PDB file of all heavy atoms in Angstrom:
ATOM      1  N   MET A   1     134.062 147.099 -78.988  1.00  0.00           N
ATOM      2  CA  MET A   1     135.188 146.648 -79.789  1.00  0.00           C
ATOM      3  C   MET A   1     136.458 146.706 -78.937  1.00  0.00           C
ATOM      4  O   MET A   1     136.650 147.631 -78.177  1.00  0.00           O
ATOM      5  CB  MET A   1     135.300 147.529 -81.021  1.00  0.00           C
ATOM      6  CG  MET A   1     136.337 147.079 -81.986  1.00  0.00           C
ATOM      7  SD  MET A   1     136.109 147.838 -83.599  1.00  0.00           S
ATOM      8  CE  MET A   1     135.288 146.486 -84.408  1.00  0.00           C
ATOM      9  N   ALA A   2     137.311 145.737 -79.078  1.00  0.00           N
ATOM     10  CA  ALA A   2     138.524 145.623 -78.277  1.00  0.00           C
ATOM     11  C   ALA A   2     139.703 146.348 -78.923  1.00  0.00           C
ATOM     12  O   ALA A   2     139.681 146.659 -80.107  1.00  0.00           O
ATOM     13  CB  ALA A   2     138.878 144.154 -78.099  1.00  0.00           C
ATOM     14  N   HIS A   3     140.724 146.587 -78.122  1.00  0.00           N
ATOM     15  CA  HIS A   3     141.985 147.081 -78.642  1.00  0.00           C
ATOM     16  C   HIS A   3     142.833 145.865 -79.034  1.00  0.00           C
ATOM     17  O   HIS A   3     142.560 144.738 -78.626  1.00  0.00           O
ATOM     18  CB  HIS A   3     142.713 147.909 -77.579  1.00  0.00           C
ATOM     19  CG  HIS A   3     142.331 149.344 -77.579  1.00  0.00           C
ATOM     20  ND1 HIS A   3     141.074 149.767 -77.284  1.00  0.00           N
ATOM     21  CD2 HIS A   3     143.052 150.450 -77.856  1.00  0.00           C
ATOM     22  CE1 HIS A   3     141.030 151.091 -77.362  1.00  0.00           C
ATOM     23  NE2 HIS A   3     142.224 151.526 -77.714  1.00  0.00           N
ATOM     24  N   LYS A   4     143.860 146.099 -79.814  1.00  0.00           N
ATOM     25  CA  LYS A   4     144.804 145.045 -80.186  1.00  0.00           C
ATOM     26  C   LYS A   4     146.202 145.625 -80.085  1.00  0.00           C
ATOM     27  O   LYS A   4     146.381 146.843 -80.041  1.00  0.00           O
ATOM     28  CB  LYS A   4     144.539 144.550 -81.600  1.00  0.00           C
ATOM     29  CG  LYS A   4     144.784 145.607 -82.668  1.00  0.00           C
ATOM     30  CD  LYS A   4     144.566 145.066 -84.061  1.00  0.00           C
ATOM     31  CE  LYS A   4     144.811 146.182 -85.070  1.00  0.00           C
ATOM     32  NZ  LYS A   4     144.717 145.723 -86.430  1.00  0.00           N
ATOM     33  N   ILE A   5     147.194 144.757 -80.062  1.00  0.00           N
ATOM     34  CA  ILE A   5     148.589 145.186 -80.036  1.00  0.00           C
ATOM     35  C   ILE A   5     149.238 144.683 -81.314  1.00  0.00           C
ATOM     36  O   ILE A   5     149.204 143.497 -81.614  1.00  0.00           O
ATOM     37  CB  ILE A   5     149.317 144.677 -78.783  1.00  0.00           C
ATOM     38  CG1 ILE A   5     148.649 145.273 -77.535  1.00  0.00           C
ATOM     39  CG2 ILE A   5     150.792 145.044 -78.839  1.00  0.00           C
ATOM     40  CD1 ILE A   5     149.261 144.841 -76.225  1.00  0.00           C
ATOM     41  N   THR A   6     149.819 145.603 -82.061  1.00  0.00           N
ATOM     42  CA  THR A   6     150.417 145.274 -83.356  1.00  0.00           C
ATOM     43  C   THR A   6     151.880 144.853 -83.197  1.00  0.00           C
ATOM     44  O   THR A   6     152.445 144.895 -82.105  1.00  0.00           O
ATOM     45  CB  THR A   6     150.355 146.488 -84.304  1.00  0.00           C
ATOM     46  OG1 THR A   6     151.232 147.503 -83.807  1.00  0.00           O
ATOM     47  CG2 THR A   6     148.933 147.025 -84.428  1.00  0.00           C
ATOM     48  N   SER A   7     152.483 144.508 -84.299  1.00  0.00           N
ATOM     49  CA  SER A   7     153.881 144.076 -84.306  1.00  0.00           C
ATOM     50  C   SER A   7     154.851 145.200 -83.964  1.00  0.00           C
ATOM     51  O   SER A   7     156.041 144.953 -83.798  1.00  0.00           O
ATOM     52  CB  SER A   7     154.238 143.475 -85.665  1.00  0.00           C
ATOM     53  OG  SER A   7     154.086 144.442 -86.682  1.00  0.00           O
ATOM     54  N   GLU A   8     154.362 146.413 -83.819  1.00  0.00           N
ATOM     55  CA  GLU A   8     155.209 147.535 -83.396  1.00  0.00           C
ATOM     56  C   GLU A   8     155.578 147.438 -81.911  1.00  0.00           C
ATOM     57  O   GLU A   8     156.414 148.190 -81.421  1.00  0.00           O
ATOM     58  CB  GLU A   8     154.496 148.862 -83.656  1.00  0.00           C
ATOM     59  CG  GLU A   8     154.183 149.129 -85.122  1.00  0.00           C
ATOM     60  CD  GLU A   8     155.433 149.239 -85.971  1.00  0.00           C
ATOM     61  OE1 GLU A   8     156.403 149.906 -85.547  1.00  0.00           O
ATOM     62  OE2 GLU A   8     155.463 148.626 -87.046  1.00  0.00           O
ATOM     63  N   CYS A   9     154.956 146.501 -81.203  1.00  0.00           N
ATOM     64  CA  CYS A   9     155.188 146.329 -79.761  1.00  0.00           C
ATOM     65  C   CYS A   9     156.656 145.991 -79.496  1.00  0.00           C
ATOM     66  O   CYS A   9     157.236 145.116 -80.134  1.00  0.00           O
ATOM     67  CB  CYS A   9     154.293 145.208 -79.233  1.00  0.00           C
ATOM     68  SG  CYS A   9     154.547 144.815 -77.491  1.00  0.00           S
ATOM     69  N   ILE A  10     157.234 146.685 -78.507  1.00  0.00           N
ATOM     70  CA  ILE A  10     158.616 146.425 -78.102  1.00  0.00           C
ATOM     71  C   ILE A  10     158.669 145.740 -76.731  1.00  0.00           C
ATOM     72  O   ILE A  10     159.720 145.634 -76.122  1.00  0.00           O
ATOM     73  CB  ILE A  10     159.462 147.716 -78.102  1.00  0.00           C
ATOM     74  CG1 ILE A  10     158.856 148.776 -77.181  1.00  0.00           C
ATOM     75  CG2 ILE A  10     159.627 148.244 -79.525  1.00  0.00           C
ATOM     76  CD1 ILE A  10     159.737 150.007 -76.962  1.00  0.00           C
ATOM     77  N   ALA A  11     157.516 145.289 -76.245  1.00  0.00           N
ATOM     78  CA  ALA A  11     157.399 144.578 -74.967  1.00  0.00           C
ATOM     79  C   ALA A  11     158.004 145.367 -73.815  1.00  0.00           C
ATOM     80  O   ALA A  11     158.667 144.815 -72.944  1.00  0.00           O
ATOM     81  CB  ALA A  11     158.005 143.181 -75.073  1.00  0.00           C
ATOM     82  N   CYS A  12     157.748 146.662 -73.790  1.00  0.00           N
ATOM     83  CA  CYS A  12     158.298 147.517 -72.735  1.00  0.00           C
ATOM     84  C   CYS A  12     157.538 147.374 -71.424  1.00  0.00           C
ATOM     85  O   CYS A  12     158.062 147.693 -70.363  1.00  0.00           O
ATOM     86  CB  CYS A  12     158.302 148.978 -73.177  1.00  0.00           C
ATOM     87  SG  CYS A  12     156.666 149.727 -73.327  1.00  0.00           S
ATOM     88  N   GLY A  13     156.274 146.931 -71.495  1.00  0.00           N
ATOM     89  CA  GLY A  13     155.493 146.715 -70.284  1.00  0.00           C
ATOM     90  C   GLY A  13     154.705 147.914 -69.807  1.00  0.00           C
ATOM     91  O   GLY A  13     154.038 147.837 -68.777  1.00  0.00           O
ATOM     92  N   ALA A  14     154.751 149.025 -70.513  1.00  0.00           N
ATOM     93  CA  ALA A  14     154.046 150.235 -70.068  1.00  0.00           C
ATOM     94  C   ALA A  14     152.529 150.040 -70.013  1.00  0.00           C
ATOM     95  O   ALA A  14     151.858 150.597 -69.155  1.00  0.00           O
ATOM     96  CB  ALA A  14     154.382 151.402 -70.991  1.00  0.00           C
ATOM     97  N   CYS A  15     151.999 149.237 -70.896  1.00  0.00           N
ATOM     98  CA  CYS A  15     150.540 149.076 -71.000  1.00  0.00           C
ATOM     99  C   CYS A  15     149.945 148.192 -69.915  1.00  0.00           C
ATOM    100  O   CYS A  15     148.841 148.461 -69.430  1.00  0.00           O
ATOM    101  CB  CYS A  15     150.169 148.519 -72.371  1.00  0.00           C
ATOM    102  SG  CYS A  15     150.931 146.917 -72.758  1.00  0.00           S
ATOM    103  N   LYS A  16     150.634 147.142 -69.540  1.00  0.00           N
ATOM    104  CA  LYS A  16     150.071 146.130 -68.646  1.00  0.00           C
ATOM    105  C   LYS A  16     149.540 146.699 -67.325  1.00  0.00           C
ATOM    106  O   LYS A  16     148.404 146.408 -66.953  1.00  0.00           O
ATOM    107  CB  LYS A  16     151.080 145.019 -68.395  1.00  0.00           C
ATOM    108  CG  LYS A  16     150.487 143.833 -67.656  1.00  0.00           C
ATOM    109  CD  LYS A  16     151.367 142.624 -67.787  1.00  0.00           C
ATOM    110  CE  LYS A  16     150.902 141.449 -66.955  1.00  0.00           C
ATOM    111  NZ  LYS A  16     149.514 141.074 -67.112  1.00  0.00           N
ATOM    112  N   PRO A  17     150.295 147.518 -66.598  1.00  0.00           N
ATOM    113  CA  PRO A  17     149.765 148.030 -65.327  1.00  0.00           C
ATOM    114  C   PRO A  17     148.627 149.046 -65.499  1.00  0.00           C
ATOM    115  O   PRO A  17     147.907 149.325 -64.549  1.00  0.00           O
ATOM    116  CB  PRO A  17     150.977 148.660 -64.650  1.00  0.00           C
ATOM    117  CG  PRO A  17     151.939 148.945 -65.734  1.00  0.00           C
ATOM    118  CD  PRO A  17     151.687 147.908 -66.797  1.00  0.00           C
ATOM    119  N   GLU A  18     148.467 149.582 -66.683  1.00  0.00           N
ATOM    120  CA  GLU A  18     147.418 150.569 -66.933  1.00  0.00           C
ATOM    121  C   GLU A  18     146.054 149.943 -67.200  1.00  0.00           C
ATOM    122  O   GLU A  18     145.028 150.608 -67.102  1.00  0.00           O
ATOM    123  CB  GLU A  18     147.796 151.456 -68.120  1.00  0.00           C
ATOM    124  CG  GLU A  18     149.061 152.257 -67.908  1.00  0.00           C
ATOM    125  CD  GLU A  18     148.988 153.169 -66.698  1.00  0.00           C
ATOM    126  OE1 GLU A  18     147.967 153.859 -66.511  1.00  0.00           O
ATOM    127  OE2 GLU A  18     149.960 153.177 -65.911  1.00  0.00           O
ATOM    128  N   CYS A  19     146.016 148.658 -67.535  1.00  0.00           N
ATOM    129  CA  CYS A  19     144.763 147.996 -67.898  1.00  0.00           C
ATOM    130  C   CYS A  19     143.901 147.749 -66.660  1.00  0.00           C
ATOM    131  O   CYS A  19     144.295 146.980 -65.776  1.00  0.00           O
ATOM    132  CB  CYS A  19     145.050 146.682 -68.614  1.00  0.00           C
ATOM    133  SG  CYS A  19     143.544 145.827 -69.125  1.00  0.00           S
ATOM    134  N   PRO A  20     142.714 148.334 -66.605  1.00  0.00           N
ATOM    135  CA  PRO A  20     141.865 148.175 -65.417  1.00  0.00           C
ATOM    136  C   PRO A  20     141.233 146.789 -65.285  1.00  0.00           C
ATOM    137  O   PRO A  20     140.764 146.437 -64.207  1.00  0.00           O
ATOM    138  CB  PRO A  20     140.788 149.247 -65.602  1.00  0.00           C
ATOM    139  CG  PRO A  20     140.700 149.448 -67.069  1.00  0.00           C
ATOM    140  CD  PRO A  20     142.108 149.242 -67.590  1.00  0.00           C
ATOM    141  N   VAL A  21     141.233 146.008 -66.362  1.00  0.00           N
ATOM    142  CA  VAL A  21     140.647 144.664 -66.300  1.00  0.00           C
ATOM    143  C   VAL A  21     141.704 143.564 -66.455  1.00  0.00           C
ATOM    144  O   VAL A  21     141.374 142.400 -66.604  1.00  0.00           O
ATOM    145  CB  VAL A  21     139.502 144.488 -67.330  1.00  0.00           C
ATOM    146  CG1 VAL A  21     138.328 145.368 -66.972  1.00  0.00           C
ATOM    147  CG2 VAL A  21     139.974 144.753 -68.746  1.00  0.00           C
ATOM    148  N   ASP A  22     142.979 143.938 -66.447  1.00  0.00           N
ATOM    149  CA  ASP A  22     144.103 142.998 -66.486  1.00  0.00           C
ATOM    150  C   ASP A  22     143.983 141.999 -67.639  1.00  0.00           C
ATOM    151  O   ASP A  22     144.116 140.790 -67.446  1.00  0.00           O
ATOM    152  CB  ASP A  22     144.211 142.265 -65.147  1.00  0.00           C
ATOM    153  CG  ASP A  22     145.550 141.562 -64.976  1.00  0.00           C
ATOM    154  OD1 ASP A  22     146.553 142.043 -65.520  1.00  0.00           O
ATOM    155  OD2 ASP A  22     145.583 140.515 -64.297  1.00  0.00           O
ATOM    156  N   CYS A  23     143.739 142.512 -68.847  1.00  0.00           N
ATOM    157  CA  CYS A  23     143.567 141.615 -69.998  1.00  0.00           C
ATOM    158  C   CYS A  23     144.772 141.612 -70.930  1.00  0.00           C
ATOM    159  O   CYS A  23     144.698 141.067 -72.022  1.00  0.00           O
ATOM    160  CB  CYS A  23     142.286 141.961 -70.762  1.00  0.00           C
ATOM    161  SG  CYS A  23     142.330 143.515 -71.658  1.00  0.00           S
ATOM    162  N   ILE A  24     145.881 142.186 -70.511  1.00  0.00           N
ATOM    163  CA  ILE A  24     147.087 142.226 -71.345  1.00  0.00           C
ATOM    164  C   ILE A  24     148.074 141.172 -70.851  1.00  0.00           C
ATOM    165  O   ILE A  24     148.380 141.096 -69.661  1.00  0.00           O
ATOM    166  CB  ILE A  24     147.735 143.625 -71.314  1.00  0.00           C
ATOM    167  CG1 ILE A  24     146.741 144.657 -71.852  1.00  0.00           C
ATOM    168  CG2 ILE A  24     149.033 143.639 -72.108  1.00  0.00           C
ATOM    169  CD1 ILE A  24     147.204 146.095 -71.748  1.00  0.00           C
ATOM    170  N   SER A  25     148.557 140.343 -71.779  1.00  0.00           N
ATOM    171  CA  SER A  25     149.507 139.282 -71.460  1.00  0.00           C
ATOM    172  C   SER A  25     150.880 139.626 -72.002  1.00  0.00           C
ATOM    173  O   SER A  25     151.012 140.177 -73.097  1.00  0.00           O
ATOM    174  CB  SER A  25     149.048 137.957 -72.081  1.00  0.00           C
ATOM    175  OG  SER A  25     147.805 137.586 -71.578  1.00  0.00           O
ATOM    176  N   GLU A  26     151.902 139.271 -71.223  1.00  0.00           N
ATOM    177  CA  GLU A  26     153.279 139.522 -71.621  1.00  0.00           C
ATOM    178  C   GLU A  26     153.731 138.523 -72.679  1.00  0.00           C
ATOM    179  O   GLU A  26     153.187 137.432 -72.789  1.00  0.00           O
ATOM    180  CB  GLU A  26     154.199 139.423 -70.410  1.00  0.00           C
ATOM    181  CG  GLU A  26     153.933 140.469 -69.362  1.00  0.00           C
ATOM    182  CD  GLU A  26     154.823 140.318 -68.142  1.00  0.00           C
ATOM    183  OE1 GLU A  26     155.883 139.666 -68.241  1.00  0.00           O
ATOM    184  OE2 GLU A  26     154.455 140.842 -67.094  1.00  0.00           O
ATOM    185  N   GLY A  27     154.754 138.913 -73.435  1.00  0.00           N
ATOM    186  CA  GLY A  27     155.359 138.046 -74.431  1.00  0.00           C
ATOM    187  C   GLY A  27     156.336 138.857 -75.251  1.00  0.00           C
ATOM    188  O   GLY A  27     156.606 140.013 -74.939  1.00  0.00           O
ATOM    189  N   ASP A  28     156.875 138.266 -76.305  1.00  0.00           N
ATOM    190  CA  ASP A  28     157.759 139.013 -77.204  1.00  0.00           C
ATOM    191  C   ASP A  28     156.999 140.206 -77.766  1.00  0.00           C
ATOM    192  O   ASP A  28     157.559 141.271 -77.969  1.00  0.00           O
ATOM    193  CB  ASP A  28     158.267 138.132 -78.343  1.00  0.00           C
ATOM    194  CG  ASP A  28     159.236 137.059 -77.851  1.00  0.00           C
ATOM    195  OD1 ASP A  28     159.832 137.233 -76.767  1.00  0.00           O
ATOM    196  OD2 ASP A  28     159.384 136.054 -78.554  1.00  0.00           O
ATOM    197  N   ILE A  29     155.740 139.975 -78.067  1.00  0.00           N
ATOM    198  CA  ILE A  29     154.784 141.026 -78.405  1.00  0.00           C
ATOM    199  C   ILE A  29     153.620 140.814 -77.449  1.00  0.00           C
ATOM    200  O   ILE A  29     153.082 139.716 -77.359  1.00  0.00           O
ATOM    201  CB  ILE A  29     154.295 140.925 -79.869  1.00  0.00           C
ATOM    202  CG1 ILE A  29     155.448 141.206 -80.818  1.00  0.00           C
ATOM    203  CG2 ILE A  29     153.138 141.872 -80.120  1.00  0.00           C
ATOM    204  CD1 ILE A  29     155.089 141.061 -82.289  1.00  0.00           C
ATOM    205  N   TYR A  30     153.258 141.825 -76.694  1.00  0.00           N
ATOM    206  CA  TYR A  30     152.156 141.686 -75.745  1.00  0.00           C
ATOM    207  C   TYR A  30     150.857 141.445 -76.505  1.00  0.00           C
ATOM    208  O   TYR A  30     150.739 141.764 -77.683  1.00  0.00           O
ATOM    209  CB  TYR A  30     152.038 142.930 -74.883  1.00  0.00           C
ATOM    210  CG  TYR A  30     153.036 142.993 -73.743  1.00  0.00           C
ATOM    211  CD1 TYR A  30     154.323 142.501 -73.864  1.00  0.00           C
ATOM    212  CD2 TYR A  30     152.681 143.552 -72.529  1.00  0.00           C
ATOM    213  CE1 TYR A  30     155.227 142.575 -72.830  1.00  0.00           C
ATOM    214  CE2 TYR A  30     153.572 143.623 -71.471  1.00  0.00           C
ATOM    215  CZ  TYR A  30     154.844 143.129 -71.621  1.00  0.00           C
ATOM    216  OH  TYR A  30     155.732 143.190 -70.592  1.00  0.00           O
ATOM    217  N   SER A  31     149.876 140.865 -75.826  1.00  0.00           N
ATOM    218  CA  SER A  31     148.589 140.605 -76.463  1.00  0.00           C
ATOM    219  C   SER A  31     147.459 141.015 -75.529  1.00  0.00           C
ATOM    220  O   SER A  31     147.628 141.061 -74.318  1.00  0.00           O
ATOM    221  CB  SER A  31     148.463 139.137 -76.855  1.00  0.00           C
ATOM    222  OG  SER A  31     148.505 138.315 -75.707  1.00  0.00           O
ATOM    223  N   ILE A  32     146.313 141.295 -76.130  1.00  0.00           N
ATOM    224  CA  ILE A  32     145.128 141.702 -75.383  1.00  0.00           C
ATOM    225  C   ILE A  32     144.047 140.648 -75.583  1.00  0.00           C
ATOM    226  O   ILE A  32     143.759 140.248 -76.710  1.00  0.00           O
ATOM    227  CB  ILE A  32     144.619 143.071 -75.870  1.00  0.00           C
ATOM    228  CG1 ILE A  32     145.662 144.150 -75.578  1.00  0.00           C
ATOM    229  CG2 ILE A  32     143.289 143.426 -75.220  1.00  0.00           C
ATOM    230  CD1 ILE A  32     145.308 145.526 -76.117  1.00  0.00           C
ATOM    231  N   ASP A  33     143.449 140.207 -74.484  1.00  0.00           N
ATOM    232  CA  ASP A  33     142.321 139.283 -74.549  1.00  0.00           C
ATOM    233  C   ASP A  33     141.107 140.081 -75.019  1.00  0.00           C
ATOM    234  O   ASP A  33     140.551 140.875 -74.267  1.00  0.00           O
ATOM    235  CB  ASP A  33     142.072 138.671 -73.177  1.00  0.00           C
ATOM    236  CG  ASP A  33     140.883 137.725 -73.138  1.00  0.00           C
ATOM    237  OD1 ASP A  33     140.097 137.675 -74.110  1.00  0.00           O
ATOM    238  OD2 ASP A  33     140.737 137.044 -72.106  1.00  0.00           O
ATOM    239  N   GLU A  34     140.717 139.877 -76.258  1.00  0.00           N
ATOM    240  CA  GLU A  34     139.637 140.680 -76.846  1.00  0.00           C
ATOM    241  C   GLU A  34     138.295 140.446 -76.167  1.00  0.00           C
ATOM    242  O   GLU A  34     137.416 141.289 -76.218  1.00  0.00           O
ATOM    243  CB  GLU A  34     139.526 140.430 -78.340  1.00  0.00           C
ATOM    244  CG  GLU A  34     139.130 139.019 -78.703  1.00  0.00           C
ATOM    245  CD  GLU A  34     139.106 138.785 -80.204  1.00  0.00           C
ATOM    246  OE1 GLU A  34     140.058 139.211 -80.885  1.00  0.00           O
ATOM    247  OE2 GLU A  34     138.136 138.181 -80.669  1.00  0.00           O
ATOM    248  N   ASN A  35     138.130 139.309 -75.495  1.00  0.00           N
ATOM    249  CA  ASN A  35     136.880 139.036 -74.799  1.00  0.00           C
ATOM    250  C   ASN A  35     136.788 139.766 -73.462  1.00  0.00           C
ATOM    251  O   ASN A  35     135.702 139.967 -72.945  1.00  0.00           O
ATOM    252  CB  ASN A  35     136.700 137.534 -74.580  1.00  0.00           C
ATOM    253  CG  ASN A  35     136.533 136.804 -75.887  1.00  0.00           C
ATOM    254  OD1 ASN A  35     135.821 137.253 -76.775  1.00  0.00           O
ATOM    255  ND2 ASN A  35     137.207 135.674 -76.017  1.00  0.00           N
ATOM    256  N   ALA A  36     137.930 140.148 -72.911  1.00  0.00           N
ATOM    257  CA  ALA A  36     137.956 140.841 -71.624  1.00  0.00           C
ATOM    258  C   ALA A  36     138.148 142.351 -71.769  1.00  0.00           C
ATOM    259  O   ALA A  36     137.793 143.109 -70.873  1.00  0.00           O
ATOM    260  CB  ALA A  36     139.063 140.259 -70.747  1.00  0.00           C
ATOM    261  N   CYS A  37     138.699 142.786 -72.887  1.00  0.00           N
ATOM    262  CA  CYS A  37     138.988 144.209 -73.115  1.00  0.00           C
ATOM    263  C   CYS A  37     137.696 145.032 -73.090  1.00  0.00           C
ATOM    264  O   CYS A  37     136.707 144.675 -73.724  1.00  0.00           O
ATOM    265  CB  CYS A  37     139.690 144.383 -74.460  1.00  0.00           C
ATOM    266  SG  CYS A  37     140.086 146.094 -74.886  1.00  0.00           S
ATOM    267  N   ILE A  38     137.729 146.141 -72.340  1.00  0.00           N
ATOM    268  CA  ILE A  38     136.558 147.027 -72.258  1.00  0.00           C
ATOM    269  C   ILE A  38     136.725 148.261 -73.139  1.00  0.00           C
ATOM    270  O   ILE A  38     135.934 149.194 -73.052  1.00  0.00           O
ATOM    271  CB  ILE A  38     136.247 147.416 -70.803  1.00  0.00           C
ATOM    272  CG1 ILE A  38     137.439 148.150 -70.163  1.00  0.00           C
ATOM    273  CG2 ILE A  38     135.844 146.181 -69.986  1.00  0.00           C
ATOM    274  CD1 ILE A  38     137.143 148.761 -68.805  1.00  0.00           C
ATOM    275  N   ASP A  39     137.760 148.270 -73.972  1.00  0.00           N
ATOM    276  CA  ASP A  39     137.989 149.342 -74.942  1.00  0.00           C
ATOM    277  C   ASP A  39     138.130 150.715 -74.292  1.00  0.00           C
ATOM    278  O   ASP A  39     137.632 151.708 -74.792  1.00  0.00           O
ATOM    279  CB  ASP A  39     136.867 149.352 -75.991  1.00  0.00           C
ATOM    280  CG  ASP A  39     137.248 150.093 -77.252  1.00  0.00           C
ATOM    281  OD1 ASP A  39     138.447 150.092 -77.603  1.00  0.00           O
ATOM    282  OD2 ASP A  39     136.356 150.685 -77.881  1.00  0.00           O
ATOM    283  N   CYS A  40     138.839 150.765 -73.162  1.00  0.00           N
ATOM    284  CA  CYS A  40     138.996 152.035 -72.446  1.00  0.00           C
ATOM    285  C   CYS A  40     140.086 152.914 -73.045  1.00  0.00           C
ATOM    286  O   CYS A  40     140.081 154.125 -72.861  1.00  0.00           O
ATOM    287  CB  CYS A  40     139.274 151.786 -70.968  1.00  0.00           C
ATOM    288  SG  CYS A  40     140.885 151.030 -70.630  1.00  0.00           S
ATOM    289  N   GLY A  41     141.070 152.295 -73.723  1.00  0.00           N
ATOM    290  CA  GLY A  41     142.141 153.055 -74.347  1.00  0.00           C
ATOM    291  C   GLY A  41     143.305 153.390 -73.440  1.00  0.00           C
ATOM    292  O   GLY A  41     144.226 154.090 -73.852  1.00  0.00           O
ATOM    293  N   SER A  42     143.303 152.899 -72.213  1.00  0.00           N
ATOM    294  CA  SER A  42     144.403 153.187 -71.291  1.00  0.00           C
ATOM    295  C   SER A  42     145.734 152.684 -71.819  1.00  0.00           C
ATOM    296  O   SER A  42     146.761 153.336 -71.660  1.00  0.00           O
ATOM    297  CB  SER A  42     144.131 152.574 -69.920  1.00  0.00           C
ATOM    298  OG  SER A  42     143.034 153.181 -69.311  1.00  0.00           O
ATOM    299  N   CYS A  43     145.723 151.526 -72.464  1.00  0.00           N
ATOM    300  CA  CYS A  43     146.958 150.960 -73.013  1.00  0.00           C
ATOM    301  C   CYS A  43     147.497 151.834 -74.141  1.00  0.00           C
ATOM    302  O   CYS A  43     148.693 152.109 -74.219  1.00  0.00           O
ATOM    303  CB  CYS A  43     146.731 149.538 -73.503  1.00  0.00           C
ATOM    304  SG  CYS A  43     145.406 149.355 -74.727  1.00  0.00           S
ATOM    305  N   ALA A  44     146.615 152.289 -74.999  1.00  0.00           N
ATOM    306  CA  ALA A  44     147.023 153.120 -76.138  1.00  0.00           C
ATOM    307  C   ALA A  44     147.597 154.452 -75.669  1.00  0.00           C
ATOM    308  O   ALA A  44     148.525 154.984 -76.284  1.00  0.00           O
ATOM    309  CB  ALA A  44     145.844 153.348 -77.066  1.00  0.00           C
ATOM    310  N   ALA A  45     147.072 154.969 -74.582  1.00  0.00           N
ATOM    311  CA  ALA A  45     147.520 156.269 -74.075  1.00  0.00           C
ATOM    312  C   ALA A  45     148.969 156.254 -73.597  1.00  0.00           C
ATOM    313  O   ALA A  45     149.647 157.281 -73.630  1.00  0.00           O
ATOM    314  CB  ALA A  45     146.608 156.731 -72.945  1.00  0.00           C
ATOM    315  N   VAL A  46     149.464 155.087 -73.165  1.00  0.00           N
ATOM    316  CA  VAL A  46     150.828 155.018 -72.635  1.00  0.00           C
ATOM    317  C   VAL A  46     151.814 154.308 -73.553  1.00  0.00           C
ATOM    318  O   VAL A  46     153.008 154.278 -73.266  1.00  0.00           O
ATOM    319  CB  VAL A  46     150.858 154.347 -71.239  1.00  0.00           C
ATOM    320  CG1 VAL A  46     150.067 155.160 -70.240  1.00  0.00           C
ATOM    321  CG2 VAL A  46     150.383 152.913 -71.299  1.00  0.00           C
ATOM    322  N   CYS A  47     151.353 153.750 -74.648  1.00  0.00           N
ATOM    323  CA  CYS A  47     152.222 152.984 -75.534  1.00  0.00           C
ATOM    324  C   CYS A  47     153.195 153.909 -76.286  1.00  0.00           C
ATOM    325  O   CYS A  47     152.758 154.767 -77.047  1.00  0.00           O
ATOM    326  CB  CYS A  47     151.398 152.180 -76.532  1.00  0.00           C
ATOM    327  SG  CYS A  47     152.413 151.154 -77.615  1.00  0.00           S
ATOM    328  N   PRO A  48     154.507 153.713 -76.087  1.00  0.00           N
ATOM    329  CA  PRO A  48     155.475 154.612 -76.724  1.00  0.00           C
ATOM    330  C   PRO A  48     155.625 154.418 -78.234  1.00  0.00           C
ATOM    331  O   PRO A  48     156.143 155.296 -78.915  1.00  0.00           O
ATOM    332  CB  PRO A  48     156.789 154.303 -76.002  1.00  0.00           C
ATOM    333  CG  PRO A  48     156.646 152.891 -75.557  1.00  0.00           C
ATOM    334  CD  PRO A  48     155.171 152.733 -75.230  1.00  0.00           C
ATOM    335  N   THR A  49     155.185 153.282 -78.752  1.00  0.00           N
ATOM    336  CA  THR A  49     155.340 153.019 -80.187  1.00  0.00           C
ATOM    337  C   THR A  49     154.021 153.080 -80.942  1.00  0.00           C
ATOM    338  O   THR A  49     154.007 152.916 -82.162  1.00  0.00           O
ATOM    339  CB  THR A  49     155.970 151.633 -80.439  1.00  0.00           C
ATOM    340  OG1 THR A  49     155.082 150.617 -79.955  1.00  0.00           O
ATOM    341  CG2 THR A  49     157.332 151.516 -79.769  1.00  0.00           C
ATOM    342  N   GLY A  50     152.915 153.265 -80.233  1.00  0.00           N
ATOM    343  CA  GLY A  50     151.612 153.278 -80.894  1.00  0.00           C
ATOM    344  C   GLY A  50     151.115 151.904 -81.273  1.00  0.00           C
ATOM    345  O   GLY A  50     150.248 151.756 -82.103  1.00  0.00           O
ATOM    346  N   ALA A  51     151.679 150.862 -80.643  1.00  0.00           N
ATOM    347  CA  ALA A  51     151.314 149.488 -80.978  1.00  0.00           C
ATOM    348  C   ALA A  51     149.925 149.106 -80.461  1.00  0.00           C
ATOM    349  O   ALA A  51     149.271 148.241 -81.038  1.00  0.00           O
ATOM    350  CB  ALA A  51     152.342 148.510 -80.427  1.00  0.00           C
ATOM    351  N   ALA A  52     149.480 149.718 -79.392  1.00  0.00           N
ATOM    352  CA  ALA A  52     148.139 149.445 -78.860  1.00  0.00           C
ATOM    353  C   ALA A  52     147.151 150.331 -79.594  1.00  0.00           C
ATOM    354  O   ALA A  52     147.227 151.555 -79.526  1.00  0.00           O
ATOM    355  CB  ALA A  52     148.102 149.708 -77.361  1.00  0.00           C
ATOM    356  N   GLN A  53     146.248 149.681 -80.312  1.00  0.00           N
ATOM    357  CA  GLN A  53     145.320 150.422 -81.176  1.00  0.00           C
ATOM    358  C   GLN A  53     143.926 149.846 -81.075  1.00  0.00           C
ATOM    359  O   GLN A  53     143.756 148.660 -80.843  1.00  0.00           O
ATOM    360  CB  GLN A  53     145.771 150.312 -82.632  1.00  0.00           C
ATOM    361  CG  GLN A  53     147.139 150.813 -82.905  1.00  0.00           C
ATOM    362  CD  GLN A  53     147.552 150.574 -84.354  1.00  0.00           C
ATOM    363  OE1 GLN A  53     146.815 149.995 -85.144  1.00  0.00           O
ATOM    364  NE2 GLN A  53     148.739 151.003 -84.692  1.00  0.00           N
ATOM    365  N   PRO A  54     142.916 150.703 -81.325  1.00  0.00           N
ATOM    366  CA  PRO A  54     141.559 150.157 -81.393  1.00  0.00           C
ATOM    367  C   PRO A  54     141.441 149.242 -82.607  1.00  0.00           C
ATOM    368  O   PRO A  54     142.077 149.484 -83.625  1.00  0.00           O
ATOM    369  CB  PRO A  54     140.667 151.390 -81.559  1.00  0.00           C
ATOM    370  CG  PRO A  54     141.563 152.549 -81.726  1.00  0.00           C
ATOM    371  CD  PRO A  54     142.972 152.127 -81.510  1.00  0.00           C
ATOM    372  N   GLU A  55     140.670 148.199 -82.453  1.00  0.00           N
ATOM    373  CA  GLU A  55     140.516 147.250 -83.547  1.00  0.00           C
ATOM    374  C   GLU A  55     139.461 147.691 -84.519  1.00  0.00           C
ATOM    375  O   GLU A  55     138.598 148.448 -84.281  1.00  0.00           O
ATOM    376  CB  GLU A  55     140.180 145.873 -82.992  1.00  0.00           C
ATOM    377  CG  GLU A  55     140.618 144.796 -83.897  1.00  0.00           C
ATOM    378  CD  GLU A  55     140.671 143.430 -83.220  1.00  0.00           C
ATOM    379  OE1 GLU A  55     140.247 143.268 -82.080  1.00  0.00           O
ATOM    380  OE2 GLU A  55     141.181 142.537 -83.880  1.00  0.00           O
TER     381      GLU A  55
END
């Protein structure tokens, strides 16, 4: 199961460099490619708002 990024995202960029498979895309609200996500939780561990969550 993949992680997702909720509307709580503030686009701070903390999650993107932590992703080992580079499946996070920048934007007003960042997004995760659910087909590439390996559900490691690295993004959730660094997210200051809790926007990165398991789906």
